Each structure stands twice: as C-alpha cells, then as structure tokens.
N, C-alpha and C positions, 0 to 999 in steps of 0.2 A: 504493500500500500504506500510506496514511496513515490508513485507516479505523479501525484498532484504537486508535491513540493518541487519535483524536478521540472515539471511543466511551468510552474510559477517562476522558478529560477531562470529557465530558458526565455520566458516571456519578458521578464525584467531585463535580462541581458540583451534581448533583441531591441527593446525600447531604448535602453541605454545607448546601444550602438547607433540607433536612428538619431537620438538626441545629439550624440557626439558628432555624427556626420553633419547634422543641421547646424551645430554650433561651430564647426570648423571655419576658420577665417577664409573668406572668399579669395580665390586667386584672381589676380587681374594683371593686365599688361600695362605698364606705365606709359603715359603719354609721350615721354621722351623717346621711348623705343618705337611706339606707333608712328611717330613723325619721321623716324629714320627709315622705316620699312619701304616707302615708295621709291626712294633713291636706290636702296639696295636691290629692290625688285628690278628697276630699270637697268642698273649696272649689269645684273645677271642676264637680262634679255639681250643686251648689246654685246655680251661676251661670247666668244667661241671656246672658252676654256674647257667646259665639260666635254665638248666634242673632241678637242685636241687631246685630252687625257684618254678618252676612249680610243681614239685613233692610235695613240702611242702604245697602249696595251695590246690591242689587236694586231698591230703591225710588228712591234718589236718582240712580242712573245708569241702571239698567235693562240692556237688551242692550248688549253691548260688542264688536262685530265689530272685529277687529284692524285698525288703521289708520283707523278712523272717528273722527268727532268725539266720539262717546260713549266711545271707547277713551281719548282724551286726557283726558276728564273723569274716567274711572276712575283714571288715573294720578294726577291731582290729588287725587282722593278718597283714594286709598291713602296718599299722602304726609301728608295732613291727618289721617287716621285713626291712623296710626302715632304722629304727634306728640300727638294727643289722648290716646292710650293711655299716653303717658309713655315711649316708647322713647327710649333714650339717644342713638342715632344713627339718622338717616333719610337715605337718599340714593337716587339713581336711576342706572341704567346704560343707555345707549341700545341699542336693538335695531332694526335696519333689515331690511325684508323687502318682497317684492312685495305690492301692495295689490289685493285682490279685492273687488268690489262686487256686491251684488244689488239690482236695481231692480224688476223685476216678473217674474211667472211664471204660466203657466196651461197647461192641457191639456184636451182634450175628444175624445171619440169622435165621429166624423162619419159621416153616412150614416144608414142605417135604424135604428141603435141609438143615435142621437145623445144624448150626455149629458156632463156635466163630469166631470173627474177631478181629484183633489187631489194635487198633487205639490210638490216643492221642488227647486230647482237644487242640484246638488252643488257644494261649494266648489271653485273652480278651473275650473268649466265655462265655456265661451264662451257668448255669447248666440246667438240664431238662432231662426228659425221653420221647423219641419219638419212636413209633412203626408204621412204615409206608412203603408203597411201594417205591422202589428206581427207579429213572429215571436217566440214565447215559448220560453224554455229553462228546464229544471228547475233547473239549477245552472250555476256558472261553468265547470266542466269541459266541459259540453256546448257552451257558446258557444266556448270556446277550441279545441274540436276541429273546428269547421266549416271548410269549404274557404275559403281566402282569396277575397274578392270575391263570395262566394255570397249575401250579404245586400245587395247593391248596391241603393240606393234604398229600403231598408226601415229600420224601427226595431227594434233588438234589445231584448228584454225578458227579464231574468233574474228568476225568481219563486222564489228560494231562501229557505227559512224559517230564521230564527235561533232557536235554542233558549234558553229561560230557564235561568239557573243562578245560584247564590249568588256564585260567584267571577268571573262575567262571561266565562267561557271560550267561551260561544257567540258572542261578539262577533268572534272570530277569523274565522269564516266571513263574517259580515256586512261586516266591514271589507275583506276581500279582494274580495268582490263589488263593493264601492264603489271600491276603488283599482285593481283590475285589469280590471274589467268594461268600462269605456269603451275601453281600448286593444284588448281582444279584439274589441269591436264594430267598431272602426275597421278592424282587420285583415280582418274579415269583409266590409267594404265598407259597413257600416251608415251611415245619415245622422244617426241620433240614438240615444241609449241611455237605457233606463229600467230601474230595478231595484225590487224589493220592498224597502222601507226596512229598514235594519239596526235592528230593534226587536222588542219582545216584547208590545206593547200590542194593543188592538183598537179604538183610537180613530182618527178620521179626521185624524190628525196626522202628516204625513210627517217623516222624520228626515233632516236634512242631514248634512254632514260633508265633509271634504276628499277630493278624488280626485286622481289623477295621470294624465298621459298620457306614454307611453313616447317617448323621444327619436326624432325623425324622423317622428312621426305628426302629422297635422293634427287638432287637437281637434274634437270634435263636441258639440252640446248634450247634456248628461247630467243626469239628474234621478232622484229617488227618489219613488215613489208611496207614499201612506199604505197601511197593510196592508189595510184594507177596500177601497181602490181597486185594489190589486194583485189581490185576490180577485175583484173585479168584472170586471176586465179578463180574468183567466184564465177566468172563467165565460163571458164573451162569446166568447172564442176557442174554447172547448169546444163552442160551437154548430156549429162546422164551416164557418163562412163567414169570408171575409177581413174583418178589422177594421182600419179606418184611424183613426189618432189624429193630432191636430194638437197639437204641442208648441211653445209660444212662450216663450222665455227671454230676458230682458233683464238681462244680467250679464256680468262679465268682469274681467280684470286692467286696472288703471289706474295704471301707474307704480309708484313705491316709497313706502313710508311709514316713519316712525321712531316707535316707541313706546318704552317703558322698562320694565325690571325695576325694581320699587320694593322697597327693602330697609330693614327696620327691625332694630335690634339692641339687645339688653339686655346690657350689659357684664358680663363675668365678673369674679369677685372676685379671682382670683389668676393666671389664665392668659387674659387678655382677647383675645390674638391668636389663640387657638384657638377654633373655633366648632362648635356643633352646628347644622346647617341644617335648617329645616323650612319648608314653604310650600305654596302652591297656585297656580293660574294665574288671572290677572286678566281675561283676555279671555273672550268667550263667542261662541257663534253668535248670530244676530240674530233668531231667531224668538220665543223666550221671553225670560225675564229672566236666564237663566244662573244659576239658584239652586243646583241640585245640581251644575252643571257650569260654573263651579267656585267660585261665590261662597261656598258652604259650606266648601270647602277653605281659602279665604282667611280666612273667619271663624274656623274651627277653629284654625288655626295662629297667627293674630294674637292670639286670646284666650289660647291656651296660653302664648305668649311673654309676654304681659302678666301672667298669673298667676305665672309664674316670676319676672318682674322685681319683683313686689310682695313676694316673700319677704323676711323679715328677714335671712336669710343666703343670698345668691345662690350658685349653683354656681360652680366654679372657672372654667369656660369661658363664653364669650359664647353667647347664643341668637340666631341670625340667622334672621329670617323673610323669605321672598321671595314677593312677588306677581309671578309670572312673566308676561312679555309673550308674546302670540301662541303659545300652545301648540297651539291648534286647527288651525292651518294648517301645522304642521311642527316643533313644539318649538323655535321660533326663540329664545325667551327662555332656554330650557335650554341650547341650544348656545352662545348668546352668553355666558352666565354661565360655562360650562365653559372657553371660550376665554379670557375675561378673567381667570380665576383659575387658569389652568393651572399657574402656578408656585407655587401655594399649596395644592396638594392635601393635603399632610400636615397643614396647619393646619385642615382640615375633618375633624373627628373622625369624624362620621357624618352622613348626610343622609336625610331622609324627606319624602315629599310626599303630601298628601291630595288625590286627584283621582279619586274613584270615588263621588261622591254624599255622602249624609248618613246612610246606614244604619249600624247599630251595628257597631263593630269586633268581630270574632269570633276573630281569630288574629293572631299576631305572629311575625315572622321577621327575621333579619339576615344579612348576609354575613360576620359576625364569624369571623375565623380561629380556629384551635384555642386560641391563648393568650387570646382574648377570649370564649370560649364561656361561661365561668363568669359573667362580667358580663352577657352576654345573658340567661342563665338567671335572674339576679337581677332584671333588669328585667322579664322575663316573670312572675316570681312577684309583683312589685308590680302588674302589670297584671291578674293573675288575678281579683281581686275584682270587676273590671269585666266578667267573663264572657268574658275573652280567653284563648284557648289558645295555648300555645307550639308552633309547628309548623315546626321547622327543615327547611329544604330545600323549602318550598312557596311561598316568596315571590319577589319581584324588586323592582328599584327602580321608583319612580314615573316617569311619562313625562318630566317636565322634569329629574328627577334622573339619568335614564339616560345622557345624554352624559357627565356628570361621573363617574358610576359606571364607565362604560366606560374612562375615563382613570385610574381607580384609587381613587376615593373610596368608602369603606365606606357601605353603605346599610342602612336598616331598612324594613320593610313592615308597616304596621298595616292589616290586611285588613278592608275594610268589606263588609257584607252588601249585595250588589248584585242581590238577587232581583228587585226592581222597578225597578232603575236604568234599564234599557233600555226601560221603558214611557214614559219622559219625555226621555231623552237626545237632545239636538239637535233638539227639537221646540218648538212654541209652548207645550206643556204644562210646560216646565221653569220653574216658578214657585215662589214662596216657600211656598205652601200645601202643597207636596209634602214639606216638611221637618218632621220630628217633633222638637220642642224637647228632649225627654228623650234621644232618640238622639243629637242633636247635642252635648248636654252630655257624654254618655259619650265621644264622640270627643275633645272638648276635654280631658277628664280623661286619656284615654289618651295624647294627644300631650304634655300637660304633664308627666305622670309620666315618660314615655319620655325627653323632651328634658332634663328636669331631672337624671334619674339618669345619662344618658349624659354630660352636661356635668360631672357630679361624679366621673366615673370616675377611678380611679388606673390609668393606662395608656391604651392606644389600642384602636381597633377595626379596625385593619389598613389605614387609608388610606395609600396610597403611590403615587407616579407610576409608571405602567407603562412599561417600556422600549419604545421605538418598534420596530416590526417591522423586521427587517433582511433584505436579500436574501441568498440562499445564495451 
C-alpha cells in the first residue's frame, strides 16, 4: 500500500520540475549582437570561402574512406586548414573503429541474356563470388516474410523504389532496405543479396552505404545495383525465365584503424569555456570525391567559424568547429566526441551539424526549452532574410550531433533542400561540380548568423546531462 505516497511524490516532483522550468531566466539575444548579424550575414553571402574550402578538400585529398591513407591525409589537411584560417586552437581527438576495405566488384547476367550489371558493394559486406538464380521482391517486407531457408542457393533481390523529397524523408525506406535486407536474405537461406540503390537518380551510378548483419548470422556478399541496372534486371525477370547472375566482390573488414576528430576553435570574448559547436564529417565513401557528403559541411562550418572569428567584437562564447571522423560507417566520431566530453555537456550551449549536401537552407528549428524559445525566435528572425522559415517541432539533431544530443546537449537544425541530394549521395557522381556556389554561401551565412547569435546569448538553450536510467 505504498503506491499512493509514491504517486504523490512523483506528482510533487513533476510540478516542481514544471515550476522550475517556468521560473528559469529567459534566454535572449542582446541587441548589440542582433545589430551585428546583418553585416555578418552579408559578408558571408559575398564570400566564396566555404566553396574554396570544399574545393580544397575534394581536390587535394579526394575520396576519404575511413581508415584509408586518404583519410589520414584528410586529417592532416583539416589541421592545416584550421591553422591557415586563423583558428585560435586546433587539436585532434582519436577515434578507433573496425576498418573496411573495397578492392574490386563486378556482376553480370549469365546464360542466354548475358550482359554486365553495374553495382557496388555495401559497406560492411564480405567478399565472395556467387553465381546463382535471382529471386526478386517488391519490398523489404516481402523478403522478411518468406519461409526460412526457402531461398537456399539463390540471390535475393529487393527492387524497392525510394521517393524524392525536399527533406530526405524517402531515405528512411532506402536505408532500411540496405541495413536490414542482407540479414533477411540470410535468414531466407540466400547466398548473396542485391538491392535497388537507395537513390533518386536515373544514372548508371550505384549508391553504396553501410549495412549491418544481425548477430549470429554468417554475412553474405551484399551489393547495390544502379537504378537503371535494377530496372534491367527486373525486366529480365519479367520475361518469365530463370535469370542467373554472377556477383564477384573483393572487400571486407581488415583489423582496426584510428582516425581523428579534428577540432578548431575561435575563442570567446568573455565566456571562453562555453562553446557553440558546429561541424560536418571529414570522411566520405570512396566512389566520388565526397563533395556534398560531406566536404560541403566541413567547408560551410569552417568558413562560418572563420567569419565569426574575424569580427571586431567576438561573441561571449567560443565557436568550436569539428570535422568528425568516420560518420559513414556508424557515427564513430560523434560517439567518440560525446564520450570524451560527457562531463562537459552544460559547457556546450548548443550544437548543429551540416550533413545533408549543399542545397539552400529553407527552415530552422531547435530543441530550445520554453525559457529559450524567445532567443530561438530571435535567431530565426535574423535568418529570415536568407529565405529560412522558423519551423518549431520539425527538426532533429544532425547525425554526429545525435549521440551528444541524446546525452543532453541542446541542438539546432538548419534544414537544407535535399530534393536532388539522393541523385548523387554515395555515388561516383558526388563531385564538386554538383555544388552551387551561391547556395553554399547562403549556408555559410546561415551557420555564421546562427552560431554567432547563439554564442552571444544571455542565458542557455537547455543543455544539461540527462540522468542515467535506473531500474525499478
């Protein structure tokens, strides 16, 4: 009969929490900072710095598969670039992870309809050569529903289409087909797995990306077909005759590697130990030069930090820019940073990441609690001349920010137009020519204004360590 006192205690605690939240001092942006924002915004719009940084990374380093020699060169490049841009502090933090390598890949239809197919191994796939009959499925659910062992000695092929959208919401389906499809194929007894690429283009450019294999399953060769090749294979299967495909992948895990989060900081004028964190990820897949994913994010945030650092009167807090390690294979850099800085969550005022290409930013949102909503609205008003709408409740933290946000760091989301992002994402077509200079400058302006105003705020945005879950 202790339930009533417990419920009363919980109720009082809940009311106390509400009262405390209501009584928290309101966070506001001072007028001096608001009056500086228009000039900072225009300086960024007139600058090509973000593009030039992106150009430098994609040209001088090129593709940067995590753990590769090029990845190490990218770390050295980022350290040198931060120093060249005049950042006050530059340092690295180690990130260790399993190393996956791609060496070669090919596929072809064999028999009466013999012809090549263009594909790419999914990150995490083992190598191997499989020649077997193909069984097509309309979607992931159809493959997951088949009887265990019923595809013994065959190749499972999911031909599920990804829809184009501005916010990238169609990628949810594509990424699930990529991450869950191979395990479903193994349970069905398949010897290999093929999928229609998670993309929205019509080019013969397959889209790679990391996959996973459920614990206890023996991995099988797994690859993504370009969209035209997926269509071709489906047409061949529609002829009503068995179709045999030979898949040959030379790839796989090869020990461990250590890369680094590369961090540059512009020191704040009065509260230097408190930081506004912005960044992108330094690694890329190996097919293209990683321009939109995510050299542009690195260029945008490095340039924004530089422009803030050049102001005659810097904001109160420091601007910290991170080029995260190995986002592509599991947010390794983001998790490493969150772990390394777990005891300094409240020192991170707010964080935002640019990792959705180089399209124009069209909306802004934050996790700001009630006492910081007014400051968020002030930032939104300063972003409005860039064509950015304030859309509370529609955003979420960027990928590498998400582990830290889960632990309690406040986040902001500057939402980019991703209408054509998945035409190029994780393909050989992810190259510098896909970036529009003016759109990139608009991104730099948005990040510069956001970070500057947030770092100038009087008050906080709600960052606080979350209590560890306890057992009943």
